[in-house]
C-alpha positions as CSV (number, residue, x, y, z in Angstrom):
1,X,-20.4,-14.3,-1.5
2,X,-18.7,-14.1,-4.8
3,X,-16.4,-11.4,-6.2
4,X,-18.5,-8.9,-8.3
5,X,-18.7,-9.2,-12.0
6,X,-16.1,-7.0,-13.8
7,X,-14.3,-6.6,-10.5
8,X,-11.0,-4.8,-11.0
9,X,-7.6,-5.7,-9.5
10,X,-4.8,-3.1,-9.6
11,X,-1.2,-4.3,-9.2
12,X,1.5,-1.8,-8.4
13,X,4.2,-2.7,-10.9
14,X,6.3,0.4,-11.3
15,X,9.2,-0.4,-9.0
16,X,12.8,0.0,-10.2
17,X,14.2,-2.8,-8.0
18,X,17.3,-0.8,-7.2
19,X,18.6,-3.3,-4.5
20,X,17.9,-6.2,-6.9
21,X,19.7,-4.7,-9.9
22,X,22.5,-7.4,-10.0
23,X,19.9,-10.1,-10.6
24,X,17.4,-8.1,-12.6
25,X,19.6,-7.4,-15.6
26,X,17.8,-4.1,-16.3
27,X,14.3,-5.6,-16.1
28,X,11.5,-4.1,-14.0
29,X,11.2,-5.6,-10.5
30,X,8.0,-7.4,-11.2
31,X,9.8,-9.3,-14.0
32,X,12.4,-10.7,-11.7
33,X,12.7,-14.4,-12.6
34,X,11.5,-16.9,-10.0
35,X,11.9,-20.5,-11.0
36,X,12.0,-19.6,-14.7
37,X,8.9,-17.4,-14.4
38,X,8.5,-13.6,-13.9
39,X,7.3,-12.8,-10.4
40,X,4.2,-10.9,-11.7
41,X,2.8,-14.2,-13.1
42,X,2.4,-15.6,-9.6
43,X,0.4,-12.6,-8.6
44,X,-1.8,-12.8,-11.7
45,X,-2.4,-16.5,-11.1
46,X,-3.6,-15.6,-7.6
47,X,-5.9,-13.0,-9.0
48,X,-7.3,-15.2,-11.7
49,X,-8.0,-18.0,-9.3
50,X,-10.2,-15.6,-7.3
51,X,-12.4,-15.0,-10.3
52,X,-11.2,-11.5,-11.2
53,X,-11.7,-10.7,-14.8
54,X,-9.9,-7.4,-15.2
55,X,-6.4,-6.5,-13.9
56,X,-4.7,-3.1,-14.3
57,X,-1.0,-3.0,-14.1
58,X,0.3,0.3,-12.7
59,X,3.6,0.5,-14.5
60,X,6.6,2.8,-14.6
61,X,10.2,1.7,-15.2
62,X,10.6,-0.3,-18.4
63,X,6.8,-0.6,-18.7
64,X,7.1,-1.6,-22.3
65,X,8.8,-4.9,-21.3
66,X,5.9,-5.9,-19.1
67,X,3.4,-5.1,-21.8
68,X,5.4,-6.9,-24.4
69,X,5.5,-10.1,-22.2
70,X,2.0,-10.2,-21.0
71,X,0.0,-8.6,-23.8
72,X,-3.7,-7.9,-23.2
73,X,-4.9,-11.2,-21.8
74,X,-3.7,-13.7,-19.1
75,X,-5.6,-16.9,-18.3
76,X,-8.9,-15.4,-19.5
77,X,-8.3,-12.2,-17.6
78,X,-8.2,-8.8,-19.4
79,X,-5.0,-7.0,-18.8
80,X,-4.9,-3.2,-18.9
81,X,-2.0,-0.8,-18.4
82,X,-1.6,2.5,-16.7
83,X,1.9,3.9,-17.2
84,X,3.3,6.7,-15.1
85,X,4.8,9.6,-17.1
86,X,7.1,10.1,-14.1
87,X,7.3,8.5,-10.7
88,X,4.0,9.1,-8.8
89,X,4.4,6.9,-5.8
90,X,2.2,4.0,-4.9
91,X,-0.9,6.2,-4.2
92,X,-0.3,8.5,-7.2
93,X,-0.1,5.5,-9.5
94,X,-3.5,4.3,-8.3
95,X,-5.0,7.8,-8.8
96,X,-3.7,7.8,-12.4
97,X,-5.3,4.4,-13.0
98,X,-8.7,5.3,-11.5
99,X,-10.5,6.0,-14.8
100,X,-9.8,2.4,-15.8
101,X,-11.5,1.1,-12.6
102,X,-15.2,0.2,-12.9
103,X,-16.2,-0.9,-9.4
104,X,-16.8,0.9,-6.1
105,X,-14.2,-1.3,-4.4
106,X,-10.8,-2.2,-6.0
107,X,-8.4,-5.0,-5.0
108,X,-4.9,-3.5,-4.8
109,X,-1.7,-5.5,-4.6
110,X,1.9,-4.6,-4.2
111,X,3.8,-6.0,-7.2
112,X,6.9,-7.0,-5.2
113,X,5.3,-9.1,-2.4
114,X,3.2,-12.2,-2.2
115,X,0.9,-13.5,0.5
116,X,-0.4,-17.1,0.4
117,X,-4.1,-16.4,0.9
118,X,-7.6,-16.9,-0.6
119,X,-8.6,-13.5,-2.1
120,X,-12.2,-14.6,-2.2
121,X,-12.2,-15.1,1.5
122,X,-10.6,-11.6,1.9
123,X,-13.5,-10.2,-0.1
124,X,-16.1,-12.1,2.0
125,X,-14.6,-10.9,5.3
126,X,-14.5,-7.3,4.0
127,X,-18.2,-7.5,3.0
128,X,-19.3,-9.3,6.2
129,X,-17.6,-6.6,8.4
130,X,-19.2,-3.8,6.4
131,X,-15.7,-2.3,5.9
132,X,-15.2,0.7,3.7
133,X,-11.5,-0.1,3.3
134,X,-9.5,-3.1,4.5
135,X,-6.1,-4.7,4.2
136,X,-4.5,-8.1,5.0
137,X,-2.1,-8.5,7.9
138,X,0.8,-11.0,8.2
139,X,2.8,-11.7,11.3
140,X,6.6,-11.4,11.2
141,X,9.3,-11.9,13.8
142,X,10.6,-8.3,13.5
143,X,8.4,-5.5,12.4
144,X,11.3,-3.0,12.3
145,X,11.8,-3.5,8.5
146,X,8.2,-3.1,7.6
147,X,6.3,-1.0,10.2
148,X,3.7,-2.3,12.6
149,X,-0.1,-2.2,12.2
150,X,-2.2,-2.1,15.4
151,X,-5.9,-3.1,15.6
152,X,-8.5,-3.3,18.2
153,X,-10.2,-6.6,19.2
154,X,-12.7,-6.3,16.3
155,X,-10.0,-5.8,13.7
156,X,-10.5,-2.0,13.3
157,X,-7.1,-0.4,12.5
158,X,-5.9,1.9,15.3
159,X,-2.6,3.1,14.0
160,X,0.3,2.5,11.7
161,X,3.8,2.5,13.3
162,X,6.6,3.6,11.0
163,X,9.3,1.1,10.1
164,X,12.4,1.3,12.1
165,X,10.5,1.9,15.3
166,X,9.1,-0.6,17.9
167,X,10.6,-3.7,16.4
168,X,10.0,-7.3,17.6
169,X,7.2,-9.7,16.6
170,X,3.9,-8.2,15.3
171,X,1.5,-7.8,12.5
172,X,2.4,-5.8,9.4
173,X,0.7,-4.6,6.2
174,X,0.9,-7.5,3.7
175,X,0.4,-5.2,0.7
176,X,-3.1,-6.5,-0.2
177,X,-6.0,-4.1,0.0
178,X,-9.7,-3.6,-0.7
179,X,-10.0,0.1,-1.2
180,X,-13.0,2.3,-2.0
181,X,-13.3,4.4,-5.1
182,X,-13.9,7.4,-2.8
183,X,-10.5,6.9,-1.1
184,X,-8.8,6.6,-4.4
185,X,-10.5,9.8,-5.7
186,X,-9.2,11.7,-2.6
187,X,-5.6,11.1,-3.6
188,X,-4.0,14.2,-5.2
189,X,-3.7,13.9,-8.9
190,X,-0.4,15.7,-9.1
191,X,3.0,14.9,-7.6
192,X,4.4,11.8,-5.9
193,X,2.2,10.4,-3.1
194,X,2.8,7.3,-0.9
195,X,-0.1,5.0,-0.1
196,X,1.6,3.6,2.9
197,X,3.0,6.8,4.5
198,X,0.5,9.5,3.4
199,X,-2.9,8.0,2.6
200,X,-3.6,4.9,4.8
201,X,-2.6,6.5,8.1
202,X,-5.3,9.2,7.4
203,X,-8.0,6.4,7.0
204,X,-7.8,5.4,10.7
205,X,-11.2,5.9,12.4
206,X,-12.9,5.7,8.9
207,X,-14.3,2.1,9.0
208,X,-10.9,0.7,8.1
209,X,-10.2,-2.9,9.0
210,X,-7.2,-5.2,9.1
211,X,-7.7,-9.0,8.7
212,X,-5.1,-11.4,9.9
213,X,-3.7,-14.0,7.5
214,X,-1.6,-17.0,8.5
215,X,-0.3,-17.8,5.0
216,X,3.3,-17.5,4.0
217,X,4.5,-14.1,3.1
218,X,7.5,-12.6,1.3
219,X,8.6,-9.6,-0.6
220,X,11.4,-9.6,-3.2
221,X,12.7,-6.2,-2.4
222,X,16.2,-7.4,-1.2
223,X,18.4,-10.2,-2.4
224,X,17.9,-12.4,0.6
225,X,14.1,-12.4,0.3
226,X,14.3,-12.8,-3.4
227,X,16.2,-16.0,-2.9
228,X,13.5,-17.2,-0.5
229,X,11.0,-16.8,-3.3
230,X,12.7,-19.5,-5.3
231,X,11.9,-22.1,-2.6
232,X,8.4,-20.7,-1.7
233,X,7.1,-21.2,-5.2
234,X,8.6,-24.7,-5.8
235,X,5.3,-26.1,-4.5
236,X,3.3,-24.2,-7.1
237,X,3.0,-26.2,-10.3
238,X,4.7,-24.7,-13.3
239,X,2.8,-23.5,-16.3
240,X,4.1,-23.2,-19.9
241,X,6.2,-20.1,-20.5
242,X,3.9,-17.3,-21.9
243,X,4.2,-17.0,-25.7
244,X,6.7,-19.8,-25.7
245,X,9.7,-18.0,-24.2
246,X,11.1,-17.2,-20.8
247,X,11.5,-13.9,-19.1
248,X,15.3,-14.2,-19.4
249,X,15.0,-13.9,-23.2
250,X,13.5,-10.4,-22.9
């Protein structure tokens, strides 16, 4: 199965990057420089390779810098922007961007994490299972920092365990989702709402599946993992700097 024509990807790109401020130099977190490229470009490469033709960036802090760098097109993919007037949380940002989404299912990605995976395979597994909503899982040695996701033998999500509890090895939410338009419409359109804490836990028992992925995973939320990103992406071939300049020049 192929990803649908005009399929939309939404990337949550509104993070401030408070803990990365010493290395960001007042840039948005998704513009953190990784091997002379902004982190967001690795996510866009992954989306473009899956055949997605439209990507919406849900922006907030310093949104104008992201738009100035990327413009309206990236590797043949249309780039749209949905800018928060004030912080709306991960779910609130998606609700704001909903009018720009054309399909019944939307690929959603955290803008500060990366999972080495085939997004087309994720789509195929989602469709084959008949899932309404689904997410990718990655295994870590200590779930305490992220929170654990528990599933049954068929992959149906049973519960989300909050971070800081029940540490040790286990499967966590990797920040990659296929979410139904119906779910996104159910998000309150006012105030700050968290996808992870307030929306997804209420989807348990509603045909919601988690699919395990063995690819390498990282998030750039803290300086230690940001440094890990430099080595992870060394195996990815470099591309010319967009518009002929590097992110450090912004």
